[in-house]
Structure formats: C-alpha cells, structure tokens
C-alpha positions as CSV (number, residue, x, y, z in Angstrom):
1,M,-0.1,0.0,0.0
2,I,1.2,3.5,-0.8
3,I,-0.6,6.7,0.2
4,W,-0.5,9.1,-2.7
5,V,-1.1,12.8,-2.0
6,D,-2.2,15.4,-4.5
7,A,0.0,17.8,-2.7
8,D,-0.6,21.2,-4.6
9,S,-3.5,22.2,-2.5
10,C,-3.2,19.9,0.4
11,P,-3.3,21.8,3.9
12,K,0.0,21.6,5.8
13,Q,-1.9,20.2,8.9
14,V,-3.1,17.4,6.6
15,R,0.4,16.6,5.1
16,D,1.9,16.5,8.6
17,L,-0.7,14.1,9.7
18,I,-0.3,11.9,6.7
19,C,3.5,11.9,7.4
20,K,3.0,10.8,11.0
21,T,0.5,8.0,10.1
22,G,3.0,6.9,7.3
23,L,5.9,6.7,9.9
24,R,3.8,5.2,12.5
25,L,2.4,2.3,10.2
26,H,5.4,2.1,8.0
27,I,3.4,3.0,5.0
28,P,5.1,4.8,2.0
29,V,3.9,8.2,1.1
30,S,4.2,9.9,-2.3
31,F,3.6,13.5,-2.6
32,V,2.9,14.7,-6.1
33,A,2.7,18.4,-7.1
34,N,3.6,20.7,-9.9
35,R,6.1,22.4,-7.5
36,P,8.4,21.3,-4.6
37,I,6.3,20.8,-1.4
38,P,8.1,21.0,1.9
39,M,8.1,17.5,3.8
40,P,10.1,15.7,6.3
41,A,13.0,13.6,5.1
42,A,12.1,10.1,6.2
43,P,12.3,6.6,4.6
44,G,9.3,5.7,2.5
45,F,8.5,9.4,1.6
46,S,8.8,10.8,-1.8
47,M,8.2,14.2,-3.3
48,I,7.4,13.8,-7.1
49,Q,7.5,17.0,-9.1
50,A,5.4,16.5,-12.3
51,G,5.4,18.8,-15.1
52,S,4.1,22.3,-15.0
53,E,1.4,21.6,-17.6
54,P,-2.2,21.4,-16.3
55,D,-3.1,18.2,-14.8
56,A,0.5,16.9,-14.8
57,A,0.3,15.8,-11.2
58,D,-3.2,14.4,-11.7
59,D,-2.2,12.3,-14.6
60,Y,0.9,11.0,-12.6
61,I,-1.2,9.8,-9.8
62,V,-3.7,8.3,-12.0
63,S,-1.1,6.2,-14.1
64,H,1.0,5.1,-11.0
65,A,-1.6,4.5,-8.2
66,G,-2.3,0.9,-7.8
67,D,-5.1,-1.3,-6.6
68,N,-4.1,-1.4,-2.9
69,D,-3.2,2.2,-2.7
70,L,-5.0,5.1,-1.0
71,V,-5.2,8.6,-2.7
72,I,-5.8,11.9,-0.9
73,T,-7.1,14.8,-3.1
74,R,-9.6,17.7,-3.0
75,D,-9.5,17.7,-6.8
76,I,-13.0,16.2,-7.7
77,P,-12.3,15.5,-11.4
78,L,-9.1,13.6,-10.3
79,A,-11.3,11.8,-7.7
80,K,-13.6,10.8,-10.4
81,R,-10.9,9.4,-12.5
82,L,-9.4,7.4,-9.6
83,V,-12.8,6.1,-8.3
84,D,-13.5,4.8,-11.9
85,K,-10.3,2.8,-11.4
86,K,-11.8,1.4,-8.2
87,L,-9.3,3.2,-6.0
88,V,-9.9,4.5,-2.5
89,V,-10.0,8.2,-2.5
90,L,-10.6,10.7,0.2
91,N,-10.4,14.6,0.6
92,D,-8.7,16.6,3.1
93,R,-11.9,17.0,5.2
94,G,-12.5,13.2,5.6
95,I,-15.0,12.6,2.7
96,V,-14.5,9.3,1.0
97,Y,-15.4,9.4,-2.6
98,T,-17.2,6.4,-4.0
99,E,-19.0,5.1,-6.9
100,N,-22.2,6.1,-5.0
101,N,-21.3,9.8,-4.4
102,I,-18.6,10.9,-7.0
103,N,-21.0,11.8,-9.8
104,E,-23.2,14.1,-7.6
105,R,-20.0,15.7,-6.2
106,L,-18.7,16.3,-9.6
107,S,-22.0,17.8,-10.9
108,I,-22.1,20.2,-7.8
109,R,-18.5,21.2,-8.6
110,N,-19.3,21.8,-12.2
111,L,-22.3,23.9,-11.3
112,M,-20.2,25.9,-9.0
113,L,-17.8,26.6,-11.6
114,D,-20.3,27.5,-14.0
115,L,-21.7,30.0,-11.6
116,Y,-18.3,31.4,-10.8
117,N,-17.4,31.7,-14.4
118,N,-20.8,33.6,-15.1
119,G,-19.9,36.2,-12.4
120,I,-22.0,34.7,-9.7
121,A,-19.8,33.9,-6.7
122,P,-21.0,30.9,-5.2
123,E,-20.5,30.2,-1.3
124,K,-16.9,29.2,-0.4
125,T,-15.7,26.3,1.5
126,G,-15.4,26.9,5.3
127,Q,-12.3,27.2,7.1
128,F,-10.0,24.4,7.8
129,G,-9.8,23.8,11.6
130,K,-9.6,21.3,14.2
131,K,-12.9,19.5,13.5
132,E,-12.1,19.2,9.7
133,L,-8.5,17.8,10.6
134,Q,-10.1,15.3,13.1
135,N,-12.7,14.2,10.4
136,F,-9.8,13.6,8.1
137,A,-7.7,11.7,10.7
138,N,-10.7,9.5,11.5
139,A,-11.4,8.8,7.8
140,L,-7.7,8.1,7.1
141,D,-7.4,5.6,10.0
142,R,-10.6,3.9,8.9
143,E,-9.7,3.6,5.3
144,I,-6.1,2.4,6.1
145,T,-7.5,-0.3,8.5
146,K,-10.0,-1.5,5.9
147,K,-7.0,-1.8,3.3
148,E,-4.9,-3.6,5.7
149,N,-7.8,-6.1,6.7
150,S,-8.3,-6.7,3.0
151,L,-4.7,-7.2,2.3
152,N,-4.4,-9.7,5.4
153,L,-7.4,-11.5,4.1
154,Q,-6.0,-11.9,0.6
155,C,-2.6,-13.1,2.0
156,R,-4.4,-15.8,3.9
157,E,-6.4,-16.8,1.1
158,T,-3.4,-17.1,-1.1
159,A,-1.6,-19.2,1.6
160,R,-4.4,-21.7,1.6
161,V,-4.0,-22.3,-2.1
C-alpha cells in the first residue's frame, strides 16, 4: 500500500498528519505536485514534481496509483478518474469518494464552476480547523484499517491455495 497525496492544495496540517501516519504504520507516502512541497525527510517518503502543464500531477497519480493504494485529493475531477479505477479516494476533510457519491460531487463542482465563470460567486468552503482535521484523521485511519484487513485476508487466502 502507498498513500498518494495530490499535494498542490493539501493543507500543511493534513500533510503533517499523513506523514505521522505513514511513519507510525510504515506505509510509503508519495506527494505529487507541480512544485516542490516541503516535507520531512524520512524513509518511504517521496516528493514527485510533475511537469508544469495542467493536470500533470493528476495524470501522474492516475497512472501510478495501484489497486491497494489510497489517494488523498480535494480535486473532484481527479477523484472521479481514480474512483473509476476502483481506488480508495478521500479528501482533506475526511469525505471518502465512492461510486455512489462521486457523480453528484462532480455535478455540484461543475455547477459551482459555471456560476463562478458567469460572475455569480458561489459560497466558499469554510475554514479548515480542528474539526476538519479530526474528520480527516478518522477517515484516514478507517480506510487504512479496511485496506490492511483486506490485504491480510488476501494473504491468508493465497496461503491456503
């Protein structure tokens, strides 16, 4: 399992929490961005600087994330691409994107973008604080536990064969 982070717009508190989780559980973490993102030097951590063209970081994550990986992004079009690949995706506020909710989230995002482009300023996302960080921490722990349980079950089934 690798934790992939769409790091361009990921809040520092979330990046720090992901690093602590990766260190504690010995899970590799790959930060991908169009620019260098500060991160601690630790075994298993990598900072991948994608090209400067639009969606370069997104394309890198989509092409490199594997079935057992976990991806963190607030980019809903990227989340849609990853959910379509059957990957586990959550945002920095603890929302897990699934086949059941991603199309609605994408529609809302597109509507808000259309309103903005037509001069109608939609309501902005609230501040990022302790509550949002706690929601993210809970979702991250829950999804990692699910992944680990699934991997352990696969190992046991393979050992039986």
